[in-house]
Jmol script that loads the backbone (N, CA, C; Angstrom):
load data "model"
ATOM      1  N   UNK A   1     -17.901  26.136  15.824  1.00  0.00           N
ATOM      2  CA  UNK A   1     -19.015  26.815  16.450  1.00  0.00           C
ATOM      3  C   UNK A   1     -20.279  26.492  15.656  1.00  0.00           C
ATOM      4  N   UNK A   2     -21.366  26.179  16.345  1.00  0.00           N
ATOM      5  CA  UNK A   2     -22.621  25.832  15.699  1.00  0.00           C
ATOM      6  C   UNK A   2     -23.365  27.092  15.285  1.00  0.00           C
ATOM      7  N   UNK A   3     -24.020  27.019  14.121  1.00  0.00           N
ATOM      8  CA  UNK A   3     -24.828  28.150  13.683  1.00  0.00           C
ATOM      9  C   UNK A   3     -26.172  28.118  14.388  1.00  0.00           C
ATOM     10  N   UNK A   4     -26.962  29.181  14.249  1.00  0.00           N
ATOM     11  CA  UNK A   4     -28.270  29.251  14.904  1.00  0.00           C
ATOM     12  C   UNK A   4     -29.128  28.059  14.528  1.00  0.00           C
ATOM     13  N   UNK A   5     -29.741  27.425  15.539  1.00  0.00           N
ATOM     14  CA  UNK A   5     -30.630  26.296  15.299  1.00  0.00           C
ATOM     15  C   UNK A   5     -29.922  24.978  15.077  1.00  0.00           C
ATOM     16  N   UNK A   6     -28.595  24.977  15.149  1.00  0.00           N
ATOM     17  CA  UNK A   6     -27.830  23.747  14.921  1.00  0.00           C
ATOM     18  C   UNK A   6     -27.165  23.332  16.223  1.00  0.00           C
ATOM     19  N   UNK A   7     -27.413  22.104  16.645  1.00  0.00           N
ATOM     20  CA  UNK A   7     -26.834  21.611  17.897  1.00  0.00           C
ATOM     21  C   UNK A   7     -25.355  21.323  17.705  1.00  0.00           C
ATOM     22  N   UNK A   8     -24.575  21.568  18.733  1.00  0.00           N
ATOM     23  CA  UNK A   8     -23.151  21.275  18.709  1.00  0.00           C
ATOM     24  C   UNK A   8     -22.880  20.057  19.582  1.00  0.00           C
ATOM     25  N   UNK A   9     -22.205  19.065  19.020  1.00  0.00           N
ATOM     26  CA  UNK A   9     -21.864  17.862  19.771  1.00  0.00           C
ATOM     27  C   UNK A   9     -20.408  17.530  19.481  1.00  0.00           C
ATOM     28  N   UNK A  10     -19.523  17.879  20.415  1.00  0.00           N
ATOM     29  CA  UNK A  10     -18.098  17.664  20.211  1.00  0.00           C
ATOM     30  C   UNK A  10     -17.713  16.199  20.173  1.00  0.00           C
ATOM     31  N   UNK A  11     -18.576  15.296  20.642  1.00  0.00           N
ATOM     32  CA  UNK A  11     -18.248  13.878  20.657  1.00  0.00           C
ATOM     33  C   UNK A  11     -18.732  13.153  19.403  1.00  0.00           C
ATOM     34  N   UNK A  12     -19.497  13.806  18.542  1.00  0.00           N
ATOM     35  CA  UNK A  12     -19.999  13.166  17.322  1.00  0.00           C
ATOM     36  C   UNK A  12     -18.845  12.941  16.349  1.00  0.00           C
ATOM     37  N   UNK A  13     -18.877  11.810  15.665  1.00  0.00           N
ATOM     38  CA  UNK A  13     -17.834  11.479  14.707  1.00  0.00           C
ATOM     39  C   UNK A  13     -18.475  11.046  13.400  1.00  0.00           C
ATOM     40  N   UNK A  14     -17.903  11.449  12.271  1.00  0.00           N
ATOM     41  CA  UNK A  14     -18.438  11.009  10.986  1.00  0.00           C
ATOM     42  C   UNK A  14     -18.050   9.555  10.674  1.00  0.00           C
ATOM     43  N   UNK A  15     -17.202   8.972  11.509  1.00  0.00           N
ATOM     44  CA  UNK A  15     -16.718   7.615  11.285  1.00  0.00           C
ATOM     45  C   UNK A  15     -17.534   6.610  12.097  1.00  0.00           C
ATOM     46  N   UNK A  16     -17.679   5.368  11.592  1.00  0.00           N
ATOM     47  CA  UNK A  16     -18.381   4.349  12.381  1.00  0.00           C
ATOM     48  C   UNK A  16     -17.560   3.940  13.591  1.00  0.00           C
ATOM     49  N   UNK A  17     -18.202   3.383  14.599  1.00  0.00           N
ATOM     50  CA  UNK A  17     -17.508   2.918  15.796  1.00  0.00           C
ATOM     51  C   UNK A  17     -17.008   1.500  15.610  1.00  0.00           C
ATOM     52  N   UNK A  18     -15.852   1.201  16.192  1.00  0.00           N
ATOM     53  CA  UNK A  18     -15.319  -0.155  16.204  1.00  0.00           C
ATOM     54  C   UNK A  18     -16.261  -1.020  17.040  1.00  0.00           C
ATOM     55  N   UNK A  19     -16.693  -2.172  16.518  1.00  0.00           N
ATOM     56  CA  UNK A  19     -17.600  -3.025  17.282  1.00  0.00           C
ATOM     57  C   UNK A  19     -16.952  -3.643  18.519  1.00  0.00           C
ATOM     58  N   UNK A  20     -15.614  -3.617  18.613  1.00  0.00           N
ATOM     59  CA  UNK A  20     -14.930  -4.188  19.776  1.00  0.00           C
ATOM     60  C   UNK A  20     -14.647  -3.159  20.862  1.00  0.00           C
ATOM     61  N   UNK A  21     -14.024  -2.034  20.487  1.00  0.00           N
ATOM     62  CA  UNK A  21     -13.600  -1.071  21.509  1.00  0.00           C
ATOM     63  C   UNK A  21     -14.384   0.230  21.500  1.00  0.00           C
ATOM     64  N   UNK A  22     -15.120   0.506  20.433  1.00  0.00           N
ATOM     65  CA  UNK A  22     -15.928   1.716  20.372  1.00  0.00           C
ATOM     66  C   UNK A  22     -15.221   2.937  19.824  1.00  0.00           C
ATOM     67  N   UNK A  23     -13.923   2.832  19.532  1.00  0.00           N
ATOM     68  CA  UNK A  23     -13.202   3.963  18.946  1.00  0.00           C
ATOM     69  C   UNK A  23     -13.662   4.185  17.504  1.00  0.00           C
ATOM     70  N   UNK A  24     -13.538   5.410  16.994  1.00  0.00           N
ATOM     71  CA  UNK A  24     -13.903   5.654  15.595  1.00  0.00           C
ATOM     72  C   UNK A  24     -12.984   4.887  14.648  1.00  0.00           C
ATOM     73  N   UNK A  25     -13.557   4.342  13.594  1.00  0.00           N
ATOM     74  CA  UNK A  25     -12.808   3.588  12.590  1.00  0.00           C
ATOM     75  C   UNK A  25     -12.583   4.492  11.380  1.00  0.00           C
ATOM     76  N   UNK A  26     -11.322   4.722  11.027  1.00  0.00           N
ATOM     77  CA  UNK A  26     -10.997   5.527   9.848  1.00  0.00           C
ATOM     78  C   UNK A  26     -10.989   4.679   8.587  1.00  0.00           C
ATOM     79  N   UNK A  27     -10.476   3.450   8.697  1.00  0.00           N
ATOM     80  CA  UNK A  27     -10.483   2.542   7.559  1.00  0.00           C
ATOM     81  C   UNK A  27     -10.318   1.114   8.033  1.00  0.00           C
ATOM     82  N   UNK A  28     -10.689   0.178   7.163  1.00  0.00           N
ATOM     83  CA  UNK A  28     -10.566  -1.248   7.468  1.00  0.00           C
ATOM     84  C   UNK A  28      -9.600  -1.879   6.474  1.00  0.00           C
ATOM     85  N   UNK A  29      -8.824  -2.847   6.960  1.00  0.00           N
ATOM     86  CA  UNK A  29      -7.916  -3.611   6.117  1.00  0.00           C
ATOM     87  C   UNK A  29      -8.428  -5.046   6.106  1.00  0.00           C
ATOM     88  N   UNK A  30      -8.865  -5.514   4.945  1.00  0.00           N
ATOM     89  CA  UNK A  30      -9.369  -6.871   4.808  1.00  0.00           C
ATOM     90  C   UNK A  30      -8.206  -7.754   4.394  1.00  0.00           C
ATOM     91  N   UNK A  31      -7.909  -8.779   5.229  1.00  0.00           N
ATOM     92  CA  UNK A  31      -6.777  -9.656   4.959  1.00  0.00           C
ATOM     93  C   UNK A  31      -7.209 -11.027   4.470  1.00  0.00           C
ATOM     94  N   UNK A  32      -8.493 -11.301   4.472  1.00  0.00           N
ATOM     95  CA  UNK A  32      -9.032 -12.574   4.006  1.00  0.00           C
ATOM     96  C   UNK A  32     -10.547 -12.492   3.992  1.00  0.00           C
ATOM     97  N   UNK A  33     -11.209 -13.556   3.560  1.00  0.00           N
ATOM     98  CA  UNK A  33     -12.670 -13.507   3.471  1.00  0.00           C
ATOM     99  C   UNK A  33     -13.363 -13.354   4.827  1.00  0.00           C
ATOM    100  N   UNK A  34     -12.699 -13.755   5.894  1.00  0.00           N
ATOM    101  CA  UNK A  34     -13.303 -13.678   7.223  1.00  0.00           C
ATOM    102  C   UNK A  34     -12.405 -12.983   8.238  1.00  0.00           C
ATOM    103  N   UNK A  35     -11.358 -12.302   7.770  1.00  0.00           N
ATOM    104  CA  UNK A  35     -10.426 -11.642   8.678  1.00  0.00           C
ATOM    105  C   UNK A  35     -10.124 -10.223   8.216  1.00  0.00           C
ATOM    106  N   UNK A  36      -9.874  -9.378   9.177  1.00  0.00           N
ATOM    107  CA  UNK A  36      -9.508  -8.003   8.873  1.00  0.00           C
ATOM    108  C   UNK A  36      -9.217  -7.247  10.149  1.00  0.00           C
ATOM    109  N   UNK A  37      -8.698  -6.048  10.002  1.00  0.00           N
ATOM    110  CA  UNK A  37      -8.455  -5.170  11.143  1.00  0.00           C
ATOM    111  C   UNK A  37      -9.002  -3.794  10.805  1.00  0.00           C
ATOM    112  N   UNK A  38      -9.304  -3.040  11.846  1.00  0.00           N
ATOM    113  CA  UNK A  38      -9.738  -1.669  11.658  1.00  0.00           C
ATOM    114  C   UNK A  38      -8.698  -0.748  12.272  1.00  0.00           C
ATOM    115  N   UNK A  39      -8.545   0.388  11.675  1.00  0.00           N
ATOM    116  CA  UNK A  39      -7.525   1.343  12.105  1.00  0.00           C
ATOM    117  C   UNK A  39      -8.181   2.645  12.508  1.00  0.00           C
ATOM    118  N   UNK A  40      -7.661   3.358  13.452  1.00  0.00           N
ATOM    119  CA  UNK A  40      -6.347   3.252  14.044  1.00  0.00           C
ATOM    120  C   UNK A  40      -6.262   2.361  15.283  1.00  0.00           C
ATOM    121  N   UNK A  41      -7.389   1.793  15.767  1.00  0.00           N
ATOM    122  CA  UNK A  41      -7.332   1.021  17.014  1.00  0.00           C
ATOM    123  C   UNK A  41      -6.639  -0.330  16.841  1.00  0.00           C
ATOM    124  N   UNK A  42      -6.694  -0.918  15.637  1.00  0.00           N
ATOM    125  CA  UNK A  42      -6.009  -2.178  15.379  1.00  0.00           C
ATOM    126  C   UNK A  42      -6.778  -3.416  15.780  1.00  0.00           C
ATOM    127  N   UNK A  43      -8.048  -3.269  16.160  1.00  0.00           N
ATOM    128  CA  UNK A  43      -8.852  -4.430  16.559  1.00  0.00           C
ATOM    129  C   UNK A  43      -9.072  -5.365  15.372  1.00  0.00           C
ATOM    130  N   UNK A  44      -9.105  -6.639  15.661  1.00  0.00           N
ATOM    131  CA  UNK A  44      -9.397  -7.651  14.652  1.00  0.00           C
ATOM    132  C   UNK A  44     -10.913  -7.752  14.500  1.00  0.00           C
ATOM    133  N   UNK A  45     -11.397  -7.485  13.287  1.00  0.00           N
ATOM    134  CA  UNK A  45     -12.825  -7.458  13.029  1.00  0.00           C
ATOM    135  C   UNK A  45     -13.096  -8.145  11.699  1.00  0.00           C
ATOM    136  N   UNK A  46     -13.986  -9.147  11.672  1.00  0.00           N
ATOM    137  CA  UNK A  46     -14.364  -9.728  10.384  1.00  0.00           C
ATOM    138  C   UNK A  46     -15.026  -8.662   9.518  1.00  0.00           C
ATOM    139  N   UNK A  47     -14.727  -8.601   8.219  1.00  0.00           N
ATOM    140  CA  UNK A  47     -15.268  -7.544   7.355  1.00  0.00           C
ATOM    141  C   UNK A  47     -16.794  -7.443   7.387  1.00  0.00           C
ATOM    142  N   UNK A  48     -17.492  -8.558   7.477  1.00  0.00           N
ATOM    143  CA  UNK A  48     -18.955  -8.500   7.478  1.00  0.00           C
ATOM    144  C   UNK A  48     -19.508  -7.887   8.763  1.00  0.00           C
ATOM    145  N   UNK A  49     -18.781  -7.971   9.864  1.00  0.00           N
ATOM    146  CA  UNK A  49     -19.241  -7.368  11.127  1.00  0.00           C
ATOM    147  C   UNK A  49     -19.247  -5.849  11.021  1.00  0.00           C
ATOM    148  N   UNK A  50     -18.238  -5.273  10.410  1.00  0.00           N
ATOM    149  CA  UNK A  50     -18.184  -3.827  10.243  1.00  0.00           C
ATOM    150  C   UNK A  50     -19.288  -3.377   9.286  1.00  0.00           C
ATOM    151  N   UNK A  51     -19.518  -4.126   8.238  1.00  0.00           N
ATOM    152  CA  UNK A  51     -20.575  -3.792   7.279  1.00  0.00           C
ATOM    153  C   UNK A  51     -21.947  -3.846   7.935  1.00  0.00           C
ATOM    154  N   UNK A  52     -22.199  -4.844   8.763  1.00  0.00           N
ATOM    155  CA  UNK A  52     -23.491  -4.946   9.461  1.00  0.00           C
ATOM    156  C   UNK A  52     -23.692  -3.781  10.404  1.00  0.00           C
ATOM    157  N   UNK A  53     -22.650  -3.314  11.070  1.00  0.00           N
ATOM    158  CA  UNK A  53     -22.788  -2.195  12.007  1.00  0.00           C
ATOM    159  C   UNK A  53     -23.109  -0.900  11.270  1.00  0.00           C
ATOM    160  N   UNK A  54     -22.697  -0.761  10.015  1.00  0.00           N
ATOM    161  CA  UNK A  54     -22.999   0.439   9.211  1.00  0.00           C
ATOM    162  C   UNK A  54     -24.465   0.451   8.795  1.00  0.00           C
ATOM    163  N   UNK A  55     -25.077  -0.718   8.647  1.00  0.00           N
ATOM    164  CA  UNK A  55     -26.461  -0.805   8.194  1.00  0.00           C
ATOM    165  C   UNK A  55     -27.452  -0.471   9.292  1.00  0.00           C
ATOM    166  N   UNK A  56     -27.050  -0.528  10.552  1.00  0.00           N
ATOM    167  CA  UNK A  56     -27.968  -0.295  11.681  1.00  0.00           C
ATOM    168  C   UNK A  56     -28.280   1.155  11.858  1.00  0.00           C
TER     169      UNK A  56
END
end "model"
wireframe off; spacefill off
backbone 0.3
color backbone group
């Protein structure tokens, strides 16, 4: 429940979005310099792509 003056947004997530499917990313597994996956969706994402999306 939101306190006075605080907006409530049930769809907001503290996690970044997967650049492929848009699901929240809990953690990334880097398997090489240009390969990795994000969990729990399992999409294949290069590590630098996830880092760039956090900077925006």
